[in-house]
Each structure stands twice: as structure tokens, then as C-alpha cells.
C-alpha positions as CSV (number, residue, x, y, z in Angstrom):
1,X,29.6,26.4,-42.0
2,X,30.7,23.8,-44.6
3,X,29.3,24.5,-48.0
4,X,29.5,22.3,-51.1
5,X,29.0,23.7,-54.6
6,X,26.8,21.4,-56.7
7,X,26.9,21.6,-60.4
8,X,23.5,20.6,-61.7
9,X,23.5,19.4,-65.3
10,X,20.4,20.4,-67.2
11,X,17.9,17.6,-67.7
12,X,18.1,18.0,-71.5
13,X,21.8,17.4,-71.4
14,X,22.8,20.9,-72.3
15,X,26.2,22.3,-71.6
16,X,25.3,25.3,-69.4
17,X,25.4,24.2,-65.8
18,X,23.3,25.8,-63.0
19,X,25.2,26.4,-59.8
20,X,23.6,26.3,-56.4
21,X,25.1,26.4,-52.9
22,X,24.2,23.4,-50.8
23,X,24.7,23.0,-47.1
24,X,25.7,19.4,-46.5
25,X,25.2,19.9,-42.8
26,X,21.7,21.4,-42.9
27,X,19.0,19.9,-40.7
28,X,17.2,18.5,-43.7
29,X,20.2,16.6,-45.0
30,X,21.3,15.5,-41.5
31,X,17.8,14.1,-40.8
32,X,17.7,12.4,-44.3
33,X,21.0,10.7,-43.6
34,X,19.9,9.7,-40.1
35,X,16.9,7.9,-41.5
36,X,18.7,6.5,-44.6
37,X,19.4,2.7,-44.9
38,X,22.8,1.5,-43.9
39,X,24.8,-0.2,-46.7
40,X,27.9,-2.3,-46.4
41,X,30.9,-1.2,-48.3
42,X,32.3,-3.9,-50.6
43,X,34.7,-2.5,-53.1
44,X,38.1,-4.0,-52.7
45,X,41.3,-1.9,-52.6
46,X,44.9,-2.6,-53.4
47,X,47.5,-1.2,-50.9
48,X,51.2,-0.8,-50.9
49,X,53.1,0.1,-47.8
50,X,55.8,2.8,-48.1
51,X,59.1,1.5,-46.5
52,X,62.0,3.5,-45.1
53,X,64.1,2.9,-48.3
54,X,61.4,4.1,-50.6
55,X,61.8,7.8,-49.6
56,X,59.0,10.2,-50.6
57,X,56.6,8.9,-53.2
58,X,54.4,11.5,-55.1
59,X,50.8,10.4,-55.6
60,X,48.6,12.3,-58.0
61,X,44.8,11.6,-58.1
62,X,43.1,12.4,-61.4
63,X,39.4,12.5,-62.3
64,X,38.2,10.4,-65.2
65,X,38.6,13.3,-67.6
66,X,42.3,13.6,-66.6
67,X,41.9,16.7,-64.4
68,X,44.3,16.6,-61.4
69,X,42.2,16.4,-58.2
70,X,45.0,16.2,-55.6
71,X,48.7,15.7,-55.3
72,X,50.1,14.2,-52.1
73,X,53.4,12.8,-50.9
74,X,53.5,9.3,-49.3
75,X,56.3,8.9,-46.8
76,X,57.7,5.9,-45.0
77,X,55.0,4.4,-42.7
78,X,52.2,5.6,-45.0
79,X,50.0,3.4,-47.1
80,X,49.1,4.1,-50.8
81,X,45.6,2.9,-51.4
82,X,44.3,2.2,-54.9
83,X,40.6,2.0,-55.2
84,X,39.5,-0.7,-57.7
85,X,36.0,0.7,-58.0
86,X,36.8,4.3,-59.1
87,X,39.1,4.0,-62.1
88,X,42.2,3.4,-60.0
89,X,41.9,6.5,-57.8
90,X,44.9,6.6,-55.4
91,X,45.2,8.2,-52.0
92,X,47.6,8.3,-49.1
93,X,46.8,7.4,-45.5
94,X,48.6,6.5,-42.3
95,X,49.0,2.8,-41.5
96,X,46.9,3.1,-38.3
97,X,44.0,4.7,-40.2
98,X,44.3,2.1,-43.0
99,X,44.1,-0.9,-40.6
100,X,41.0,0.7,-38.9
101,X,39.2,0.7,-42.2
102,X,40.4,-2.4,-44.0
103,X,40.9,-6.2,-43.5
104,X,43.3,-8.5,-45.3
105,X,41.8,-10.9,-47.9
106,X,43.2,-14.1,-49.3
107,X,44.7,-12.2,-52.2
108,X,48.1,-10.6,-51.6
109,X,48.0,-6.8,-51.5
110,X,44.2,-6.7,-51.7
111,X,42.0,-5.6,-48.8
112,X,38.3,-5.4,-48.0
113,X,36.6,-2.5,-46.4
114,X,35.2,-2.8,-42.8
115,X,32.9,0.2,-43.1
116,X,29.3,0.9,-43.8
117,X,27.7,4.0,-45.4
118,X,24.3,5.8,-45.5
119,X,23.0,7.1,-48.8
120,X,20.2,9.4,-49.8
121,X,18.5,10.1,-53.1
122,X,19.9,12.9,-55.3
123,X,17.7,15.9,-54.4
124,X,18.1,17.4,-57.9
125,X,16.1,14.7,-59.7
126,X,18.7,14.4,-62.5
127,X,22.5,13.7,-62.7
128,X,24.7,16.1,-60.7
129,X,28.4,16.7,-60.4
130,X,29.7,17.7,-57.0
131,X,32.6,20.2,-56.7
132,X,33.7,21.1,-53.2
133,X,35.5,24.1,-52.1
134,X,36.9,25.4,-48.8
135,X,35.6,28.7,-47.5
């Protein structure tokens, strides 16, 4: 079972978080997502294609507070995607995957998402911070 750890910030804005386990695949969440409206993705991304002569390119993704989230290596044939909507977050993907998710725009090196997403309301009723872990 996939579990996600949610860090609920107190409504008063205090520092002490309350932790609760949350099953992202529970029947309640699955049904809520099934019934949720479908939204078009619209945030543009920038992409650079790693060529044979580039060798291995390290990519480090950091959270807004500077915490390192992930470190990956882009290799020839990979695409380095920079998300314009999340503070310049970067990630590495295979070219085939990239082209299944993005279309060219009129602007060089800029691509538009093809996808759609469903969203549900935050069940906590106040701001949350999601931290995931593998079990």
C-alpha cells in the first residue's frame, strides 16, 4: 500500500506540525478524484535536449527553501525540463516521454503541456505540506 505522510500546519500558524498517515489510494480519495472536475494543464516549460557530446549532466531539484529534493543525471537522449510555474524546478525525462506530454510552441525551447488533471479540495481545511516516503 502506498502511503503519503502529510504535515498539517496548525490553523493558528504555530510551528509544531501534526503528522498523519494518509492513504492516497483509499476508496474515499479514489472516488473523490473520479468525481472531481477535469482541468487543462497550462503552465509552459522550457526544455533542453542532452546531446551525445554533452556527456552526463547532473540536475539537482531544490525546494523553495533550498532543501535538495532530488539529484539525477541527464544522459544523451534525455530531456532536461524546467518548469516555469514552480520556481524553476528541473527534472529529467526520456525524449519519448517528453513528446507524449508536451507540444512545441512558437517560442524556441518552450513547450506546452498536453495533459489534464483532476483536483480535490484539501481535506485538512487549512494549509498542508506533503512529504512522501517509500515504505
